[in-house]
N, C-alpha and C positions, 0 to 999 in steps of 0.2 A: 722515545726520542727526547733528547735533552733540549732544554730551553734555548741553549746557545745555537743548536742546530736549526731550531725554528726561526730564530732571528736571522741566521745566515740565509735560510730559504727565502725569507721575506726580502732581504737585501737583494737577492738575485732576481726576484720578481719585479722589483721597482725599475722602471725604465728611465732613461735620461730625460725624455720629454716630461715625465711626471715630476722629476726632481726640479727641472727648470720651472714648471708651472707652480710648484710649491714655493720656490724662491720668489717668483713674481708676486704671488699672493702674500707672502711674508712681507715683502717690501711695501706692498700696497697697504697692508694693515698697520705696519709701523708708521707709515707716513700719515695715515688717517689718525692714529693715536696722537702723533705729534701735533697735527693740526688742531684737534679738539683741545689738547692741553694748552696750546697758545690762545685759543679762543677763551678758555676758562680764565687764563691770566689777564686777558684784555677786558673781559666782561666786568662791568661795575656792579651789577645786581647779583647778590650772593646766591639766590635761588637758581638763577639762570646759569651762573658759573658752575654750580654743582651739577647741573644737567650735562654740561660739556665735560666735566670731569668723569662722570659716569659713562658717557659715550667713549671717552678715551680709554677707560678701564676695559670696556667691552672689546674695543679694537686690540688692546694689549693681550687680552685672553685669546682672541683669534690668532694674533701673531704667535703666541706661545704654542698654540696647536700646531702651526706649520713648522715651528722650530722643532717640536717633538717628532713630527713626521720625518723631517730631514735627518734627525739624529738616529731614529729607528732604522732608517734606510742606509745608515753609514755614510751619509752625504755631509759635506761641509755646510755648517750654518753660517751665512754671512754675518759679519759684525754690523751692528747698526751704523748707518752712515748719516750724512746730512739729509735733512728733509728735502723734498723736491723744490724746485724754483716756485712752483705754484703755491705750495704750503708756506714758503717763506714770504712770498708776496702777500698772500691773504692774511697771514699772521701779522705782518707789518702794517697792512692797511687797517686791520681790526684795532691795533693799538693806536695808530695815528688818527684814524677817523672814528670808527665805531664798529662793533661786531655786527650790528644790524646792516651796515653798508655792504658787508661781504657775505652775509648769510644767504641771500638769494642764490648766489653762485654756488655755494656749498650744497644748498638744498637741491639745486638742479642736478648736480653731479651725483648726489646720493640717490635721487630718484632714478637716474640713468643706470646706476650700479646696483639697484635694489635686488635684482635677480641674479647677481653674480654667483651665488652658491646654489641656485635652484637645480642645476644640472651637474654640480661638482660632487663626484662620488666620494672624495676623500675628506669632505667637510663634516664637522660634527652635526648632529641632528638639529641643534638650535641655532646654528650660524645663519642659515637662510632667513629665519624669522627675525633675527637681530638686525640684519642688513635692511630688511624691508621696513622695520620699525624706525630706523634712523631718519628716513625722509619725513615720516609722519611727525616725529619729535621735532625736527627742525622746522617743519611747517607750522606747528603750534607755537614755537618760539618766535618765528617770523611774524606771525599774525597776532602777536600779543598774548599767546596762550601761556600755558604753564600752570593754570589752575584747573579745577574740575567743574567749573560752572558750565552746565550743559547748554544754557542759552547762548553764552558767548562762544562756546566751542562750535555749536551747530550753525551759528550765524556766520561762521568763517569758513564753513565747508564749501567746496567747489570754487575756491578762489585761486586754485593752483595755476590756471592758465590765463588769468586776466591781467592785462597790462604788462609793462616791462618790470620784471622782478629783479633786475640786476642793479637798479639804483644809480646813485650819483657817481659811484666809482667807475662803472663802465662808461657812462656819459662823458666823464672827464678824460678817460683814456682815448675815446674816439674823437673828442674835441681837440686834443693834442695832435692826434694823427691828421685831422683835417687841416689844422694850421700849418703843420710841418710840410705836408705834401704840396698844398696849394701855394704857400709862400715860397717854398724852394723852387717850384716850377716857375713862378713869376720872376724870381731873381735870376734863375738860369736863362730865361728868355731875354732879359735885359743884358746879362753878361755875354750871351751869344751874339747879340747885335753889335757889340763892340763899343757901346757908349761909355762915357767916363765913369770913374769910380764913384763920384758923387751922385751921378744919375742912377747907378745901380743901387747904391745905398738908399737913396730917396725912394726908389721903387719898393725896396724891401720894407722900409718903415711904413710907407703908404699902404702896402699890402697887409702888413700886420695890423695897423689901425683900422683900415677899412673892413678887413675880414672880421676882426674882433668885435667891432661895434655893430657890424651887420648881423653877426651871429647872435649878439646880445639882444639887439632889437627884435630879430625874428623870434627868438625864444620867449622874450617878454610878451610880444603880441600873441604868439601861439598859446602860451601858457595862460595868459589872461583870458583869452577867448574860451579856452577849454574849461578853466575854472568857473567862469561865469555861466557856461552852459550846465556844468555839473551842479552849481549852486541853485540854478533855476529848477533843475529836475528834482533836487532835494526839497526845495520850497513847495513844488507841486505835490510831492509825496506827503509833505507835512499837512498841506491843506486837505488832501484826500483822507488822511488819517483823522483829521478833525471832523470832516463832514460825513465820511462814510466808514466809521470804525468797523462795522460788521463785515462790510465787503473786504476790507483790508485783512481782517482776522481770517476770513474764509480763504483769501489768497495765501496767507501764511500756512494754513493747514494743507492746502493743495501742494505748496512748494515742498513741505516736509514729507507728505505722502509720496510725491514724485521722487524724493530722495531715498525712499524705501522704508519709512516709518509706518507702522500699523496705524489705521485710522484713529484708534483711541489715543495712542501716544502722540500723534500729530495734533489732534484736537487739544489734548492737555497742554502740550508745549505752546501751541498758538495762544491759548488762553493765558498762560503764564506770561508770555511775552507782552501781550496786549495789556496786561495789568500795569505796566510801567510805560508811559508814553515815550520817554526818552529811549528806552531799550527798544520799543516797537519801531520808532523811526530809524534808529541805527540798524536794526535787523532788516527792515524793509529796504533801506537804502542799499545794504550789501546784497541781499538776496534777490530783490526785484530789479534794482538798477545796476547791480554789479559794481558798485562804487564803495570805496573806503572813505567815509566822511572825514577821517583824520589825516588822509593823505591825498588831498586834492591837488597838491602842488603849489609852490610859491613862485609867482612870476619873477620877482626880484632875485630870488635864489637861483633860478634857472638862468636868468640873464647874466648875472655876475659870474656864475660858474662857467658858462659858455665863453664869456669874454676872456676870463683868465686862462682857460684851457687852450683856446685857440691861440692866444697871444704867446703862451709858453712854447707851443710847437712852432709858431711862426718866427720866434726870436732866434731860434737855432741858426738859421741861415743868415740872419742879419749880423750876428755877433762877429764873424770874421771880418766883415766890411767896416765895422766900427774900430777894429784893432789894426787893420792893415789895408792893403790895396793891391791891385794888379793880379798877376797870375797866382801869387801865393794866397791871396784872400780867396780866390775862386776855388783853388784846390782844397784849402781848409774847409771852405763852406760845403763842398761836395762830400768830403770825408765825414764831417760832422753830421750832415743831413743823412747820409747813408747809415751811419752808426745809430743815429736817433731813430730812423725808420725801422732798423732791425730791432732796437730796444722796444719800440712801441708794439711792433708785431709780436715779439716774443712775450711781452706782457699780456697782450690780448689772448694769445694762445695758452699761456699758463693759467690765466683766469678762467678760460673755457675748458681746461683740462685736456688740452691738445698739445702737440709737440711744440715747445717754445722755439726750437731752432727752425723747424719747418715753417711756422707762421712768421717768424722773424725774417727769414729769407724771402718768403712770398711778399711780405710788406715792402721789403727793400727792393725787390725786383719790380714791383708795380710802381713804386715811387721813382725809381731810377728811370723807368721807361717814360713816365710822364715828364720828368726833368729833361731827358734826352730829346724828346719831341719838341718841347718849348725852346730848348737851347738851339736846336736845328732850325726851327722856324725863325727865332731871333736872328740867327746868323744869315739866313736867306734875306730877311727883310733889311737887315743892316747893310748887306752887300748891295742890295738893290737901291736903297736910299743913297748910299755913298756914291 
């Protein structure tokens, strides 16, 4: 049998669903490669940037495999297109804010996709292991890893599910969403009541200021209380370390034995950690209390971020009333608010790895319903009062 005949037989055996699946996997790998490349460009530390470049190269090799499968099947190989909206948003945020701000979102997606090749018969033998290692690599980068210090590495284990790993970026997006929906609903209520343009504008400005400062005050008090509680727990742990070092050492050994280390290794590691009081306190704080002493949160940062995010969303519906009045201002306010709601929902969806259009439409529908209700209530109250 000629080699050409074998190839033709292989072409006939490949089904259309297979070809479609290969194209989807190719697009996914290309997009992942583009994302890691953008993270490498945005990363300031050379060693961390090199890790992202290596991850990008791995994804490019995976993409090359699917290109090869498509060619061997005689199927068209799609030309590389623009990265997805999610990749563009994360890349832009990494450059404008920091790579660390977006890394939790990427790590979460990698963990969800870690088994994507476990049941894929057409994948190369090492591809499944590559994908599973990506989440671990990102976790080490996120937790300050990248070195081979076993004390630091093991002290950061089991932190995958503690706290909100999505950072300030997600909080900012949701703050904008809160300001947008709540202030649009408030302004629509006043507009529906038939009050004057100046009264509607005053309501919008008042809602913006009241909501922004209320959010800031709430965040400041909440974060201050939380930080004080965490600092007290760390202080108690420091006191216990000073007064009962042997008991704390035994606790460390038990923790590491519970994680699967043999008794001898756990004892040796506990002794090594206890040899440095600063490392011991840091490790006990992380392992026993589940806290990161370097990330207890800043009340002022939380307050200012909440204020600005809420104000940004709330200002959207106020803007048309600053520039105009009457029905024209109302219509422009409604259109701007709906467009902004769609944008916020699409951004949330893209950051979560979900359909941007679907999430945008859902956000817009929920916001529109809230505004319609308040407009109707305002109209009823206005008619009754008049």
